[in-house]
ZAZA-763172 format. One record per residue: x, y, z of N, C-alpha, C, O in turn; residue in one letter. Coordinates in steps of 0.1 Angstrom, whole numbers, plus 5000, padded with zeros to 4 digits. Each point is the difference from the previous one (the first is absolute). Example, Ala and Ser with C-alpha at 12.3 -4.5 7.8 and 13.67 -1.06 7.14 Angstrom:
<rs>
513249435078499150125000500950125000501050005007A
498650114986500950115000499250115008500550115001S
</rs>
This chain:
<rs>
259966217112500049895011498149944992499150064995M
501349785009498749934996499849925010500849905002K
498150135006499249935013499649854997499449964991T
500850005015499549855002499449935007500649965009R
498049984990499149965014499949844995499949954989Y
500150025025499649835000499550005013499950075010S
499649824986499249925018500649904999500449924992F
499450115022500649855013499150005002499350105004G
500249744995498949935005498950124997500150094992G
499149885015498950075004499950105011499150075003D
502049945003499650095013501850144994500150095008E
500749914984500850114997500350034984499849934990H
500950195011499950084986501750024999500450105007I
500349834987501250115003500550054983500349964989F
499750125017500550164985501650074997500350115005V
500649814987501450054999499450104988499549984989E
500950145020500450144994500750014985499650034989V
502049915018500749964988500949865004500049955011D
500650034978501149885002501450035002501049934998E
498850225006501250005006500450105011499550114995E
500949925014500050095012500350144998501250014998M
498150155002500150134999499449995005499349905004S
501050304999499650055015498750064991499150045007L
500749964980498550004987498949935012499050035007D
501849854991499249855003499550015016498849965001A
501750075008500150025013498450065004499049965006F
501950194986499050085003498150024998499250065006F
500749834980499150004993499149845010498850005002K
501949925004499949925008499250045008498849975003S
502550155004499150055014499050125006499650055011L
500249964974498950054994498350015001499050085002S
501349774994499249894995499349975015498950005005I
502149974999499949895018499350075010499249965009T
501450144988499450115013498750044994499150005009G
500650024980499050044995498749875006498950015004A
502049904995499149895002499649985016498949965005V
502050075001500050055014499250095010499849995012A
499950154975499350085003498750015003499250045009D
500849884975497949985002499749855001499249934993L
501650045015498949865007499149944996498949975004N
501849994984499549984992499149795006500849905000I
498150095004499249865003500549935000500349994988N
500249905019500249924994501749955001500249894997G
500850215007501649974993500050015016499550075008V
501549824990500449965021501649974997500749955008T
499650104980502250045006499850084986499149994992E
502150115006501050044987501649965006500549995011I
499949984977501449955004501150014988500549914992C
499750235010501250104990501049905001500549945009P
499750084979501349964997501550034988499549994989A
501650035010501050124992499450064985500350114996N
498749814997499950064986498349885004499949914991A
499450085017498849894996499350015016500450055010S
498649894986499349985017499149914995499849954989F
499750035023498749885003499050065008500250095008Q
498849874990498250075013499849854996500249944989I
499250005023499549895003498550095008499950115006K
499049784989498750085000499149875004500349884998F
498650155008499149895004499049984986500150114994D
499349825001499849964987498349985003499349974991P
500450045022498449925000499650205006498950035004D
502250064996499750174995500350064992499350104998V
501849864994499950084990500149904986501249974999I
498249994994500749914989501750034991500250114995S
500449815005501250024995500250084984501150044997P
497949984996500250064990499250145004499950074990D
499450005022499650105004500950085004500150124998D
501149785013501050075007501050024988500750105000M
499649794987501450064995499250114990500850094996L
497949935000499250184995500450075008500950074995N
499049955014500450145013501049965000500450085008E
501049814989501250044999500850094990500650105001L
498949834987500050094987499650154999500750084994K
498149945011499750175007500650025002500450084991K
500949915021500550085008500949964991500149895006L
500750104985501149944994499850164989500750094997E
498649895003499550154986500150105012501050074999S
498449965009500950115009501050035003500550115001A
500449765004501350005002501250074994501050055005A
498349924979501150094989499750115002500450024988E
499150085016500150135000500250045020499950125003S
500349815006500350075012501350075005500950034993S
499049995015500950045005501849945005500449975012E
500150024980501149945007500850025012500949925003K
498750165004500550005013500049965014499150075005R
501349895001499749955013501050105013501150065000I
498149915009500850105014500649855005499649904994A
501450105014500949865001500450015012499250055008T
501849934995501150015006501749924998500249894995R
500650205010501649914992500549995012499950095009I
500949764994500949935012500849974995500049954989V
501350095022501049965000500149905011499650005012E
501449864974500149885002501350005002500850054992I
499849875023501349985005500549854990499849905007P
500550094985501149895001501749994998500750074993V
499749815016501449945002499549894985499349914998F
501650164994500649954987501249895000501050035007Y
499049874987501049865002500350015013501050035005N
497649925005500149995013500749864998500449954990D
499750015023500549825002499049914999500249894995P
498750145009498849905001499849964987500549904995W
498650184999500349984981500949914993499749914992T
501050135011501449964994500349885006500649924993H
499350045017500149835007498849944993499949885003E
499050174987498849955001500549954982500049884995T
500350264996500549944988500449944993499849944990L
501250105022502049854998498949845001499749944990M
500050045022499249855000498649994987499049955005R
500850094982499350034990500850044988499550024989F
501549985013500650034983500249944985500450044989R
498749805018500349914987498250014995499449944991E
500150145018498550074991500250174994499250084996R
502049925004500250164995501050004993501149965003H
498550144980500350014991501650024999500749994990Q
499750075025501150064996500549885019500150055011D
500249834986500549945013501850025007500549935009P
500050164985501650035004499950105006501050025006D
498150094994500050145001498850005013499949915008G
499250204992499049975011499050154996500650094994T
498749915007498150064992500450134999499350054991D
501750055015500450155001501150004986500050064990L
500849855017501049994985499449974985500450074991D
498949865007498949954987499350065001499550004989Y
499950095017498750134994500750124996499650074991A
502249955018500750124992500549994986500050084990A
500349795013500549954982499149984992500449984988R
498350015013499149974988499950164996500250054989I
499450025021499350134998501250114996499750114996N
501549865006501450054985500450105015500050124999G
500349845012500650035010501750025003500349974988F
500550055015500849905006500349955014501049955003D
498250075004500749995016497950025004499350084995S
500549815015498949965006500150175005498950054997A
501850025007500050165010499050034988498849975003E
501650084984499650074989498349955000499050075001G
500949764998498949995003498950025009498850044996F
501749935022499150075006499850175002499450065008I
501449974983500150175004498750044988499250095001E
500849834989498950034989498649905009498850044997A
501249875010498849945009499950125008498850034998H
501550085011499850055007499750145002499650055010H
500750034971500450104999498350094997499650125000S
500149794998498450094993498849945006500249885004N
498750164999498649915010499749914987500449994988P
498749925024498849924993498950015003499550085008W
499749834985498150025000500049895002500749924995F
498450055017499249925001498849934997498950015005V
501549914984499049984989498949865006498950004995S
501449905014499449915007500049985013500650085006M
498749825002500449995012498949875001498850004998V
502349875006499649874997500949914996501250024999G
498349864998500549864998500249935010499649895003F
501450205004500449945020498950125004499950114994V
499449865016499450115010501750135003501049985006S
498350184986500450115004501650004987500850094998G
499149824999501550054992499550064985499049974993L
502450195003499250044995501349974988501149965003P
498350084979500549984996500150154993499050084998F
502549964999499950144998501050064984500949944994L
498650185004500850004982500550145002499750095007Y
501349894983501050074999499450154996499350004990Q
500850135018499550114994501450064994500950075006L
499249884977501050064995499649944981499249924995V
501750165000499449884986500349944992501249984996E
497249934999500549874991501449984998500649895001R
499850194996501949934995501350035012501249985001E
497950065007500949985012499649915011501050005007R
498349934997499249945006500949875002500249924990Q
500450075030500249874992499049884998498950005003L
502149854991499249885000501249885010501250015004Q
498149924995500949915005498949864999498850035001V
501549864997498749884998500049915017500650035010P
498849914987499949905017500849914994500449994989K
499949925024500549874998499849914993498849994998Y
502249924994499149934991499049885007499149964993L
501250005023499149925007500050115010501050085001R
497749945009499950075012501249895007500549894999P
499450265013500949895018498849955003498950004994R
501849935020498449925006500750105016499849965011T
500850134986500250165011500350124997500850034991D
498950035014500250194999499850065014498950005006T
502650064999499550075015498550084997499550014989P
499950035024499250115003500450144998500950075004K
498249944990500450154993501550024990500750105000L
499349834997501150004984499450044992499049954995T
501950204999499950124987500449884988501049944999V
498150054995500149904987499650064988499250104998G
501649824993499250074985499349934988500649895001Y
498650104989500249884996499150094984498850035000G
502049984988499150064984500050145007501150065000G
497949995005500250174995499750025019499850125003C
500149805005499450045007500649965016500349895002F
499850225009500850015010498449945009498850024998S
502349895015498749995009500549985015501250045002C
498449925005500549995017498749875003498850005000I
502249935003499449825004499750045016500650035010Y
497949964987499850085017500049785007499450015011S
500849924988500249945009501149884992500650004989V
499449935021501049854997499649984992499050074997R
501649804992499549914988500550044989500550104996G
499149804999500649994986500050094989499050075000A
501549944994500450104989501050034985501149974999G
498350074992500849954989500750174994500549994989G
499550125016500550144995501250005006500349905006Y
500650214993501349994998500450105015499850115001Q
501049815011499850075012501150114998500849964992M
499350145013500850124998500250075016500950085001F
498149895009500250065012499349985012499649885001G
500250185008499049955006499550135008500850104997I
497849955013499850095000499949995021499649905004T
500750175002499649975016498850035002499649995012P
499250074977498950085003498849914995499550004989M
499949925022499049914998498650084994499550095006P
500049844981499250044993498549935001499050024993I
501249875022498249904994500649975016501149975003Y
497650055005500449935012498049965006499050085003D
501149804997498549965001499549995012498949955003P
502250125008499550015011500050165008499750055010E
501049984977499950175005500550055015499450065009Q
501649904990500549995015501450154993500350105007K
500149884978500850104997499050204998499150044993V
502050015019499250225002499649994984498950034995S
501849954999499150064987499249924988499850034989Y
499849865016498949884997499149965003499449914995L
500250185020499049985009498550014988499149914996K
501050185001498850054994500149894987498949994995D
501549975003499949904988501249924997501250055000F
498549804997501349915003501149994988501049934999M
498250194990501350024990499950135000499250085002V
502249914992500450164999499750064984499550124999F
500649824992500150034985498350014991499149915000F
500950214994498950004996500050054981500050125001K
500049854989499749954989500150224994499050074999P
501749964999500550154993501050055012500450124998G
500049825014501450075009501350004996500649904997D
499650165003501650044993501149995005500250075010I
500749874988500949925007501750094994500350044988V
500549985023501050074999501249905007500550045011K
500049854984501349955006500650085007499850114995W
501349875021500850035003501149915004499749945011K
501750024982500949885005500550095015500350115003P
499649765003500350015015501549905005500449924992I
500650095022500549904999499749935006498949954999D
502149995014499449835007499850075013499149985009R
501950144990499450125020499050034996499249945007A
499950154981499050055004499249884997498850045002E
501349854993498949905000499249945012498849995003Y
502749975002499850015018498950095003498749985000D
502050115002499550155004498349985002499250005010R
500749984971498050025002499649905005498850005003I
501949904997499349875002499749995017499049965005L
502350115003499350045017498750105001499049975007E
501250174983499250084997498349865001499449995010Q
500349944977499249954995499749925016499250075006V
501049835002499849975012499650065010499149995008E
502050114990499550105016498350074994499250035008A
500749994982498550054995500450154991499150064994G
501849965007500550145000500250014986499750124998T
500649844994500549984982498950084998499349995009Y
500350114978498750084994501050004985500950084999E
498849864993500450034980499750085005499150045008P
502550044980499650114999498850104985500650054991K
498349965009499150024990499850184999500150095009T
499449904973499650165003498749984988499949954989A
499250135020498850054987500450044986500850104999K
498949854990500050044986498649984992499149925003V
501050184987499349944987501349994990501150045001D
498049874989500849914988498350024993498849985003F
502250084986499250054985501149894988501249994997D
497649965000500949904990500350094985500949964993L
498450165003500150084988501550075006501249984995E
498550095015501550095003501149894998500850014991A
499049865019501349905000500350004985501050074997F
498149854992500350024985501150074997501249984997N
498050145005500950194994500950015007500650094995A
500149875017500949995004500749895011499750035012D
500749884988500749925012500549985008500049945010I
500950154982501550055011499250045012499649955010D
500250194982499450095010499149955010500250005012G
498749964981498549935011501349895014500050005013T
500849944980500849945014501050095007500849955007N
499250184990500550085004499550055015500550025011R
497850024983499550045011499249935014499750025012K
500149854974500049885010500849975012499350005011L
501949974989501349985012500450115002501249995004M
498550174994499850115006498949995014500350015012E
498649974982499249975011500149895009499349985010A
501449994986500649875008500450015015499649985011L
501650074981501650115008499250105009500550055010N
498449974986499350125007499449955013500250045011G
498949834985499149985015500950025012499649985011A
</rs>
């Protein structure tokens, strides 16, 4: 991996750890940004991690751009040999696949899609070599996903599938973005899945919807009272297919303030994962099932 540094005006340094997303790039970025936070470098005002990059905002009257750059390069050297292991959590996210709301929306925007005559799921299944949308859905939810960043829209997680590169699902974004996407849509673009935290424009393929709020600026949702954003980088997600009855039941629990996402504390070791991907995923899901 060849790290690239670039200045953004007088107050930002953008660091591209790698040109493509990988867990190795993510962990290197996580190590450097974590070190910046731990060192409490005088002048740093904001740390913004992303999938395989990050950005540092600083006050140039406190620390010069060149000094800030040198500090980051020192931390990069230390990150090369740092332990690639984090204490995190695995979370079960219910998904109503092929729901009526995203279906209605995607049909309104077929002229912006690669396949105007089908659906997003049909298209995703075909280009990934599945005989049916059901086969694609099975592949989407059968293995866990890693939250590599949160942002672009407040609370929106980008999720990277925890399987070998050759088994990863790949689906391009719409040819032209939509002007509408239902809130809590489960989408897909490139190698990333996501959850749209709010209603709005979007270009990711739409596969379903979750009844579980992940962003609440008013902090009225029971499990978001401490912080308005549910996800953080390093979280692990397991999608759980549900039907309409289960979707409605969870919505009622959310409204009543009784719904709690199913979670379990886990350790994720990148070297152990790379040595035995399927075995690591089984352990992650066993931890969740035992919660």
